[in-house]
C-alpha positions in Angstrom: 12.5 -16.5 7.2 11.5 -19.4 4.9 8.3 -17.9 3.6 7.9 -18.0 -0.2 6.0 -15.1 -1.8 4.5 -15.2 -5.2 3.5 -11.8 -6.7 1.1 -11.1 -9.5 1.8 -7.6 -10.7 5.1 -5.7 -11.0 4.3 -2.1 -10.4 5.6 0.5 -8.0 3.9 -1.1 -4.9 5.2 -4.5 -5.7 8.7 -3.1 -6.2 8.5 -1.1 -2.9 7.7 -4.3 -1.0 10.4 -6.3 -2.8 13.0 -3.6 -2.1 12.0 -3.5 1.6 12.0 -7.3 2.0 15.4 -7.6 0.3 16.8 -4.7 2.3 15.5 -6.2 5.6 17.6 -9.3 4.9 15.4 -11.9 6.6 13.7 -12.9 3.3 16.0 -14.2 0.6 15.4 -12.7 -2.9 15.1 -16.2 -4.4 12.0 -16.7 -2.1 10.2 -14.1 -4.2 8.7 -15.0 -7.5 7.1 -12.3 -9.7 5.0 -12.2 -12.9 3.0 -9.6 -14.7 0.7 -9.5 -17.8 3.2 -9.0 -20.6 6.1 -6.7 -19.7 9.2 -8.9 -19.9 11.5 -5.9 -19.6 10.0 -5.0 -16.3 10.5 -8.5 -14.9 14.1 -8.5 -16.0 14.6 -5.2 -14.3 13.3 -6.5 -11.0 15.3 -9.7 -11.3 18.5 -7.8 -12.1 18.0 -5.1 -9.4 16.8 -7.3 -6.5 17.8 -10.9 -7.4 14.1 -12.1 -7.4 12.9 -14.9 -9.6 10.4 -14.3 -12.4 8.0 -16.6 -14.4 5.4 -16.7 -17.1 3.9 -19.9 -15.8 1.0 -19.6 -13.4 1.3 -23.1 -12.2 4.9 -22.3 -11.1 3.6 -19.1 -9.4 1.1 -21.1 -7.3 3.5 -24.0 -6.6 6.2 -21.5 -5.4 4.3 -19.5 -2.8 3.1 -19.7 0.7 1.0 -16.7 -0.3 0.0 -15.0 -3.5 0.2 -11.2 -3.5 -2.2 -9.5 -5.9 -0.5 -6.3 -6.9 -2.1 -5.4 -10.3 -4.1 -2.3 -11.1 -7.6 -2.4 -9.6 -9.2 -2.2 -13.1 -7.3 -5.3 -14.2 -7.8 -7.7 -11.3 -10.6 -9.9 -12.8 -8.6 -10.3 -16.0 -5.4 -11.1 -14.1 -7.1 -13.7 -11.8 -9.4 -15.4 -14.3 -6.7 -17.9 -15.4 -6.2 -18.9 -11.8 -9.9 -19.9 -11.3 -9.3 -23.5 -12.5 -6.0 -24.0 -10.7 -6.1 -22.1 -7.4 -6.4 -24.0 -4.2 -7.6 -22.9 -0.8 -4.2 -23.6 0.8 -2.7 -20.4 -0.5 -3.9 -17.0 1.0 -4.6 -14.3 -1.6 -3.1 -11.1 -0.3 -4.4 -8.0 -2.1 -2.7 -4.6 -2.1 -5.2 -3.1 -4.5 -7.2 0.0 -3.7 -11.0 -0.4 -3.6 -11.2 -4.2 -4.1 -13.0 -5.8 -1.1 -12.2 -9.2 0.5 -15.8 -10.2 -0.4 -15.3 -9.4 -4.1 -12.1 -11.5 -4.2 -13.8 -14.4 -2.3 -16.8 -14.3 -4.7 -14.5 -14.5 -7.7 -13.7 -18.1 -6.6 -17.2 -19.3 -5.7 -16.2 -23.0 -5.5 -13.4 -22.4 -3.0 -13.1 -21.1 0.5 -10.2 -18.9 -0.5 -8.5 -17.2 2.4 -8.3 -13.5 1.5 -6.4 -10.8 3.3 -6.7 -7.2 2.0 -3.8 -5.0 2.8 -2.9 -1.4 2.3 0.9 -1.0 2.6 2.6 2.2 1.4 5.9 2.9 -0.5 7.7 3.6 2.8 8.2 -0.2 2.7 11.3 0.7 0.7 12.9 1.9 4.0 11.1 -0.7 6.2 8.8 1.9 7.5 5.4 1.1 5.9 2.1 1.2 7.8 0.0 -1.7 6.6 -3.6 -2.0 7.7 -5.0 -5.5 7.1 -8.6 -6.6 6.7 -9.3 -10.3 7.1 -11.6 -12.3 4.8 -14.0 -14.9 6.3 -11.8 -17.8 5.3 -8.5 -16.4 6.6 -7.4 -18.7 9.5 -4.8 -17.8 12.2 -1.9 -19.5 10.4 -2.7 -17.5 7.2 -2.9 -14.3 9.3 0.3 -15.0 11.1 2.2 -15.8 7.9 1.0 -12.6 6.1 1.5 -10.4 9.1 5.0 -11.7 9.5 6.1 -10.7 6.1 4.6 -7.2 6.3 6.2 -6.6 9.6 9.5 -7.0 7.8 8.8 -3.7 6.0 7.1 -1.8 8.8 4.2 -2.0 11.2 0.8 -3.6 10.7 -2.7 -3.2 12.2 -5.8 -5.5 11.9 -8.8 -3.4 10.9 -12.4 -4.1 9.7 -13.1 -4.2 6.0 -15.5 -1.2 6.2 -12.6 1.1 7.1 -10.2 0.0 4.3 -11.2 2.7 1.8 -10.6 5.4 4.5 -7.3 3.8 5.4 -6.3 3.7 1.7 -6.7 7.4 1.7 -4.9 7.9 5.0 -1.9 5.6 5.1 -1.8 4.3 1.5 -1.8 7.6 -0.2 -0.7 9.6 2.8 3.1 9.6 2.0 2.3 11.5 -1.3 0.7 14.3 0.7 3.6 14.4 3.1 6.1 14.6 0.2 4.0 17.5 -1.2 4.2 19.3 2.1 8.0 18.7 2.2 8.4 20.0 -1.3 6.6 23.2 -0.3 8.9 23.6 2.8 12.0 22.9 0.6 10.9 25.5 -2.0 10.2 28.0 0.8 13.7 27.4 2.3 15.4 28.0 -1.1 13.3 31.2 -1.5 14.5 32.6 1.7 18.1 31.8 0.9 18.8 28.3 2.2 20.9 25.9 0.0 18.6 23.3 -1.6 20.6 20.2 -0.5 20.8 21.5 3.0 17.1 22.4 2.9 16.1 18.9 2.0 18.1 17.4 4.8 16.7 19.9 7.3 13.1 19.3 6.2 13.3 15.5 6.1 14.9 15.4 9.6 12.3 17.9 10.9 9.4 15.7 9.6 11.1 12.6 11.0 11.5 14.1 14.4 7.9 15.3 14.5 6.6 11.9 13.5 8.7 10.2 16.2 7.6 12.6 18.8 3.9 12.0 18.1 4.5 8.2 18.3 6.3 8.4 21.6 4.1 11.1 23.3 0.6 10.7 24.7 -0.2 14.3 23.8 -2.3 15.1 20.7 -0.7 16.8 17.7 -2.7 19.9 18.6 -1.1 20.1 22.0 2.4 19.5 20.5 2.1 22.4 18.0 0.6 24.7 20.7 3.7 23.9 22.9 5.9 25.4 20.1 3.9 28.6 19.7 4.5 31.6 21.9 2.3 34.8 21.6 3.7 37.0 19.0 6.4 34.6 18.0 7.6 33.1 14.7 5.6 29.9 14.9 2.4 31.9 15.5 3.2 34.2 12.6 3.4 31.3 10.2 0.5 29.5 11.8 -1.9 32.4 11.2 -1.3 32.0 7.4 -2.2 28.3 7.7 -5.4 29.2 9.4 -6.3 32.0 7.0 -5.8 29.7 4.0 -7.8 26.9 5.8 -4.9 24.4 5.1 -6.3 21.9 7.6 -9.7 21.9 6.0 -8.0 21.4 2.6 -6.0 18.4 3.9 -9.2 16.8 5.3 -11.0 17.3 2.0 -8.0 15.8 0.2 -8.2 12.6 2.3 -12.0 12.4 2.0 -11.8 12.6 -1.8 -9.1 9.9 -1.9 -11.4 7.6 0.2 -14.3 8.3 -2.1 -12.1 7.4 -5.1 -11.2 4.1 -3.4 -14.9 3.2 -3.1 -15.4 4.2 -6.7 -12.6 1.9 -7.9 -14.3 -1.0 -6.2 -17.7 -0.1 -7.8 -16.1 0.3 -11.3 -14.5 -3.1 -11.2 -17.8 -4.7 -10.0 -19.5 -3.1 -13.0 -16.8 -4.4 -15.4 -17.1 -7.9 -13.9 -20.9 -7.9 -14.4 -20.5 -6.7 -18.0 -18.0 -9.4 -18.7 -20.3 -12.0 -17.2 -23.2 -10.8 -19.3 -21.1 -10.9 -22.4 -20.0 -14.5 -21.7 -23.6 -15.5 -21.1 -24.7 -13.9 -24.4 -22.0 -15.9 -26.3 -23.1 -19.1 -24.6 
């Protein structure tokens, strides 16, 4: 693949994508150019580990890429993109991986340009080419932009086109979802050790069990509820454990967890809008 990717931001999500792209092998490391606000050590680390190129020149960043990936913290995005306002063109799609920041907010930040914006929510499973990446399309994103962006995210997993108004919910579900799965796996591993299983063996057993369950859901028309009911027999071991899950209302807790994460995604968007308005008012006062 000859696509050139420029990345503004060098945190964990940017690294997960870089790792997945390089591991996939269809995107050469030298096709990826990365910058961040000020952490030279971090840029050197990414360059040494993955062979990607780095820069401190924003003109180079724009000239390099067929797309510009915005991977900074949501609270920092206006500050990060402000230097691009005079030099950005509408030829390069802006691809956001930031929680809470809408396509409309990014479009409005460049009022004199019809900037093609695509909001994405990949997850860190990109490292093993197994990310799930929902994508919401801005009003100026054309089919060639969409195809280009979808192509690079398919290198690290699967994609789905969704509406903007679902993105906060999907941030909570697929973006942060792996963290909740890891937490569950940790609990299963701790339980295994507690009942006498070697820790290394327990980790292997738990990870393969979760992998198998996920694959079965993907390849089966039955709902998860039907699948777990198939495992349970009256008075058996599965039912004995399941009764504890029901007594502790574990399913309700997980639902509340995801709902809270979705609320936080909306809050992050609102907070950044408030900061942008405060900055604009400050600049007007100075003028």
